[in-house]
N, C-alpha and C positions, 0 to 999 in steps of 0.2 A: 593472591593464596588462593582459593579458590578457583579461580581460571587456571596457575599455575600445573594444582594434583590432576585436574582433566586432560592438561598438555601433556603432562606425563604417562597418559593411558592410550593413547592415537596411536594406532599403529604405525605412522609416516614417521613420527618421532622412534618407534623403538626401530627401523629402517634404519633409520640415519643412525643411529647407535652402531647395529651390529654393521652395518657397510663401514663406518668408519674402523670398528674393532678388525675387521676382517683383512681390509685394503692395507691399513696402518701396519696389519699383522704379517704380512706378506712383503711389505717391504723393508722391516727389520728385518724376517731371516733371509733376506737377499743380502742387506747390512752383515748380518752376522756369518753367510758364505762365505763374503769377502774375506772376515779375518783369518781365512784356513790358510792361508800360505805363511800370515804373521805367525803362527804355530810357530813352528820348527824352527824359528828366528827368538820370539818371545815370547814364549806362553805367557808369563804372568801378566802381561801386557794383554794378550790376546783374552784370557780370562776376566781382565778388569773393565773392559771395552764390550765384550759379553753381558755383565753384569749390567752395565749401565743399560743396553743393547732388550736385554730382558726386562727390568723393569721396568724400561715403556711398555710394555706390552700389557703386562700382570698388573700393573696401576691402573690401566684403564678400569679394571674388574672393579677395583678399592674404589674407584674415584667412585663406580657405581653404586656401591654400597655405601660410603661416608656420606657423598655429595648430591647423586641421581635421589636415592631412596633417603637421602637424612637417619641410614641406622645410629647409633648410636651404642660403645661398645663401654661399660664396666667392667674394670681390670680389679679383680680381687687379690693381695698378694701384700708382704712384707717389706717395708722401706727397705733392707737392708738388700733382697734379691732386687728388688726394684731397681737399684744402681746400677745393678751389671747386666741388664738386658741388654743387647746390640752390644756388649763389651767384650761378651766371649762367645766363642763356639756352642751351639747347644745342640740338645734332642727334644725335640719336643713332640710329647705324648700325646696327641689329640684325643677324647672321643667322638667318633661317628654316629651320633642321630639325627642329623641333621642338614637337609638337600645344598644347603648352603655351609656346610664345615669349611671347604677350602677356603670359601674367601672371606670369613671371620679368620680366619689363620695367616692370611695373607695379611689382612688388616692388623693383626696381632705383629708382624713383620714389620710392615710397613711406619705401623707408629715408634719401632723404634728402629727404624733405618737397614732393615737389613733384606728386604724384601727383592730385591734386582740378585742377591747372591741365595735368597733360600733354595733349599732340593728336599726334593722328595721321594720316593720308592713307590716308581708308577708300573702298569704295566708295558712291557716292550713293544705294543700292537699302537701306544701311544706316539711312538717315538714317529712315526710314519704318518704322522698327521699334522697339514701348514697349523702354524702359527703357533700353538701350544705346545705341541710335541716336541718340533724342530727348534723351538725355544730351547726348549729341556733339553734338548741334543746336545747345543752348545754352551748350556749350563751344567756341563758332565751331571744329568740329573739319572739315578742307578735306577734303571729299566728292568724287570724280570718279567717270569714267562709263565708264574707262578706252578713251576713242576720246581720243587727244591734238588731234588739230585741234579737240575741242568743250572739252576741259578746259581747255587751255593760259589761256585766259581767266580760267575760272573760277577755279583752282587759284590765279594771280598775284594776283587781288583777294581773295583769302581770305586770303592768306600775308599781302599788306601791309595788311589790316585787323588785324595781331598786331604792327603796329611801335606801339602805342599801348599794347597791355597791360599792366595794373598789375601780375600776379605774374609771377616768375619761373617761366618754362617748356623743356621737354622738346618736342623734336618727334623722334616715335620713330618710325624708317622701316625699312621691308622693303624693302630696293633690289632684291632680287631678286624681289619680285611675287608670287610663289608659295611655296609651303613645297616643301621637295626632298625629289622622292621618285629612284628609279634609274632611271627610264623618263623622266620631268622633264630628268633631269640628261644622259642618253644624249641627247637630242634640243638641250637646251644646247650640251654641246661640237660635236656639228654644228656646228651657228651659228657658233661661233665659231670655228669650221677654215673657215670660209665668209667671216668680217669677217678674220681673219687675226690672229686675238686668241688670248692665252694660256689653253691649257685653265685649269681649276680641277678639281681632286678632290673637296674638300668644300662647296662650291658652287654655285648659276647662275648664269650671266653677270649683273652688274647691271644694274636697271634704271634707263639716266642720265638719262633727259629728264628727269623729274620731280624727282632729286636736283641736278641743275644748277637748274634754278628756285627748287628751295626754296633752295638756297645764297642766287644771286641777289637770291633778293627777301626774304631777310632780314637781309642783311648788313647791319648798323650797328643792327642788335637782335641779334643774337644774334653769342657772341663764340666757338664753340670748336665742333668735332665731337668727340663723345665714337664713339671703333672701339669697340664694345664685339663681341664671338665669348666664346658662348655653349655651355658642352658638361655634361655629365652624367655622374655617375661610373659607373665599371664599366659601361662603354656601356649604361644602360639608354635604354629610349624612353617619357619620361613620359608619360603619358595624362589627359584628366581624370575620367575612371572611375576611373584610379587613385589622384587626388587627391583624387575624392569617397569615395572607399572607405577615406580617409583613410591611402593608401601614404604611405611616406615616402623622396623623393627628396636627392640632394646635389648642387646645381646649383654650377659653376663660372665665371664670368666674369671673361674679360681686358678692361681697359677704357683705353684712349688717348684724353689729351685733347689735340684735333692745333687748336690755333688759327688760325680760321676766316681772316682773314688771309694764313695762307699755302697757299690754296686757288686758285689760277689762277677768274678771271674770265670768262674768253672759253670758252664751252662746251663747246669741239670739247677744250681742254685739259681742261679739270674732267671731262667725260665719262674722258679715257685716267688723271686724277688717281682719278676711281672704281675705275677695271680695273686699277690698280697696286694700289689699297689694298684691293680683295678677292683679289689677287696674295699681299698679307704677310697675310689673313686664313686664307687657305689653309696656308701657313706656319705659324701660330701651331695653326692642329687638324691638323697633320701634330706640331708640338712633344707636344701633346698627348696626340695616337694612340702617340705612343712613348715619353714619361713619363707619364702621367698626370699632368701640371698644365701650366700656361701659366707664362710665363716670368715674371719681376718678383717683388717683394713679395707679401705675403698682408694684408689685410684683413678683419674678420668684423665690416661695420656692423650696429648691433645690432637687430631689431624693435623698431616703437615700438609703442608701446601703443594708439596712438588705433585703431585698426584694428579691433581684438581690444573695447575700450570700445563701438566705433559697432555692431558685429557683435553683443554680448550687446546693447544699447540695442533692437534689431529684434527680436531673437530674443525677451525679453521683452514687450515691446510685444504684437507678432503672436500669438503663442504662447500667450498666456495666457488669450485669448478664446475660443481654438478647446478647451484644457484645461476649459475651464469648461464648453462644450458641450458635447463629451464624454461629462463628469459626468453633466452632466442627460437626457444621452441612456443612461447606463448605471442610472442611479436610477430612469428612468421605466417601468424592467420592462417593454418592450416585445420579446420577441424581436426580431421581424419588424425594426425599427429598430434595432435592435444589429447585425444580421447584415448588413442593406442599409450598415448603415453599416461593415462590418467591410471588405464586397466591396468598398465602394467606394472603401476609401482602400488595398487591393492592387492596385486596376485602374489606382487613379493613378498609383503606383508604381511599379510596371511598365510606365506608359507613358512616365511620365520615363526611367528607365534604358533604353527602348528610344529614346527622343529622345537620350540618350546616345551609344548609340552609335551612332544615325544621325551626330551630328554629325561624329565619328569615321571613320567611311567619307566622308564626305562629303570633311572635311578631306584625306583621303590618297588621296582619289581621283585618276587620273591625269588631267592634261590633254593636249589633242591638242597638232598640230605648231605651229597657228595661234597656240594660246595662248600656249605660250613663246616664238616666236619675237618677239612682242606684246611680253611681260614684259623680252627684248633691246632691245629699241628707246630 
């Protein structure tokens, strides 16, 4: 077991993981591109195919968290709600405190079989990024520019397009708009004081306009909001690099099912409802800090094998040719070729680790006052 832990921290393993994800992602993107002629003929079939192709990409990151890292997830929810998860369309409201929030949210989707059809509200620039961005484009993800005057019509139309979606889907929202840091929290609470809103201890003020428009335009299609509050045991702050190194975390997720019919239709009342929701989320976090657990019964939905099977499939398909090539290089007897190959692998591995480190820095970087104020509109 100790040898396996050491193996997970090796740069060569990280390089293989990144190589498999990127190359398989490009292949899947090309397959998604091939579904374009099908859209005018049978849009629903094209959507179903793209859900499966999207799952093949997203589930690799879930497999990385669940099977490579071994991270466990304990779900706090009532049994009545538990029976409905994965069997209805829902808006999932997540807090935004950790670097791997999105991976944990996808794991939640995977446990209930809706990962391939899950939706998010993402920045427009991401639609041009290969693999994840292109996958999201074909999954009809809602993209925005974070300029509400320009975004409103685009967001409304994208949400209305989901009214005839053929699969159960969860729409994941980080209403805070940006990840929690002490500096951003201080600025956000200054905004709360100016607007006469109750202050929060563990969250930023929620961004109400996007949530209200989402609720308004998914009525009749979505039946519930899942208020989800995430925390990690032992005050750990998990990172992408930690997951890649095989570090095991334990996530605790508290989920409340709130019928969509109970949320006000009026925009100002809906905004007030969301602020009240975040005050309650703050109370749940306080309860967790004091007791080490969330309120309510515990359940542990089992990991599904599909994510692991999909990941192992791509590893076998894409790593085998590389192994054959390396074996041929070694058998060639050319010292120069062997050394160059070795140096290249080290250089690329170091580059991968550097990029992950930069991602952590970028995600933890502080926003200015203007950005935080925009997120609180």
